[in-house]
C-alpha positions in Angstrom: 0.0 0.2 0.1 2.3 2.3 -0.8 1.8 6.0 -2.0 2.4 7.3 -5.4 5.3 10.0 -5.1 3.8 12.3 -7.8 0.5 12.0 -6.0 1.6 13.5 -2.4 2.0 17.5 -3.1 3.9 19.6 -1.2 2.9 22.8 0.9 3.2 26.0 -1.4 4.3 29.0 1.2 2.7 31.9 -0.9 5.8 35.1 -0.2 4.2 36.9 -2.4 1.1 37.7 0.1 3.1 38.9 3.0 5.0 41.2 -0.1 1.2 42.6 -0.9 -0.7 45.2 1.4 -3.3 42.6 2.3 -0.3 40.7 4.0 1.1 43.5 4.8 -1.8 44.4 6.6 -2.3 41.1 8.6 1.4 41.2 10.3 0.5 44.8 11.4 -2.6 44.0 12.6 -1.2 40.6 14.8 1.5 42.8 15.8 -1.1 45.8 17.0 -2.3 43.1 18.7 0.6 41.2 20.5 1.3 44.8 21.8 -2.2 45.7 22.8 -2.5 41.7 24.8 1.3 42.8 26.7 -0.6 46.2 27.8 -3.5 44.2 29.0 -1.7 41.3 30.3 0.7 43.6 32.4 -2.8 45.7 33.5 -3.9 42.1 35.0 -7.1 42.7 33.1 -8.5 39.3 31.8 -11.4 40.6 30.1 -9.2 42.1 27.1 -6.7 39.2 27.4 -9.2 36.9 26.3 -10.5 39.2 23.5 -7.3 40.2 22.3 -6.0 36.1 22.5 -9.1 35.2 20.5 -8.6 38.1 17.6 -4.6 36.9 18.1 -5.5 33.7 16.7 -8.3 33.9 14.4 -6.1 36.7 12.5 -2.9 34.2 13.1 -5.2 31.1 11.1 -6.5 33.7 8.3 -3.4 34.7 7.7 -1.3 31.2 7.2 -4.7 30.2 5.4 -3.3 32.6 3.0 -0.1 32.4 3.2 0.1 28.2 2.6 -2.8 28.8 0.2 -5.1 26.4 1.9 -8.1 28.7 1.2 -7.5 27.4 -2.8 -7.6 23.6 -0.8 -10.5 24.0 1.5 -13.4 25.3 -0.8 -16.0 25.2 1.1 -16.2 28.6 2.5 -15.6 31.9 0.3 -12.7 32.8 2.2 -11.7 36.4 1.6 -15.7 37.2 2.3 -15.4 35.2 6.0 -11.9 36.7 6.4 -14.6 40.6 5.3 -16.9 40.0 7.9 -14.3 38.9 10.7 -13.0 42.4 10.6 -15.1 44.8 10.2 -17.1 42.2 13.5 -13.9 42.3 15.4 -13.2 46.9 14.6 -16.6 47.3 15.8 -15.7 44.8 18.9 -12.5 46.6 19.5 -13.8 50.3 19.3 -16.3 49.3 21.7 -14.1 47.6 24.3 -10.7 49.7 23.4 -12.9 52.9 24.2 -13.6 51.2 27.2 -10.8 50.7 28.5 -9.6 54.0 27.4 -12.3 55.4 29.5 -12.2 52.8 32.8 -8.7 52.7 32.7 -7.4 52.9 36.5 -3.6 51.4 35.5 -1.5 53.0 32.7 -1.0 49.7 30.9 -5.3 49.0 30.2 -5.0 53.0 28.2 -2.1 51.8 26.2 -3.5 48.6 25.4 -7.0 50.8 24.7 -4.6 52.8 22.4 -3.6 49.8 20.6 -6.7 48.5 20.6 -8.3 51.4 18.7 -5.0 51.5 16.5 -5.7 47.9 15.8 -9.5 48.5 15.4 -8.3 50.9 12.6 -6.1 48.6 10.9 -9.2 45.9 10.7 -11.5 48.8 9.3 -8.8 49.2 6.4 -9.1 45.3 5.9 -12.5 45.2 5.8 -12.3 48.4 3.6 -9.5 46.5 1.1 -11.7 43.1 1.0 -15.3 44.6 0.6 -13.3 46.9 -2.4 -12.0 43.9 -4.5 -14.5 40.8 -3.6 -17.1 40.7 -6.6 -19.8 38.7 -6.2 -21.4 38.8 -10.1 -19.1 35.5 -11.2 -19.2 32.2 -10.6 -16.5 30.6 -8.1 -15.1 28.5 -10.9 -14.4 31.4 -13.0 -12.5 33.4 -10.6 -8.8 34.1 -10.4 -6.3 36.2 -8.4 -4.5 39.5 -9.0 -1.2 40.6 -7.8 -1.6 37.1 -5.3 -3.6 39.0 -3.4 -6.6 36.6 -1.8 -10.0 38.6 -2.0 -9.0 39.9 -5.3 -10.8 38.0 -7.4 -12.0 39.2 -10.9 -13.6 37.1 -13.6 -11.8 35.8 -16.4 -15.0 34.7 -18.9 
């Protein structure tokens, strides 16, 4: 029961994605989330820590999905739309959470974490704008291809 070696496919890494606008946005989102997490951890705010860790994990998974081109293998979701909805909901959630943290702080770490949370919300707004601007809904999924190696920039070929 040996497998055919030509059938085994290697995991491709899309290095062009990291250099694209979307890739830079994802990395910047992760950096600001990590800084906000450290600030909330120093201030010992478990609610804020949980929110930042949860979104850090989601953003990391989406980054890995695009980086390893898993969005092309896992076709049961339209991943750019999933990413866009995550960006919108995370932006709204972090605007509220960060304003709450910044206005009710008792420790400086909470204030700084709230400020970085607002920066993260701004990055998520930019990410959702780029995604919604580039997603087209009028072509069948089988006729879509990516432009500039950016997932979410889909145009029809026919």
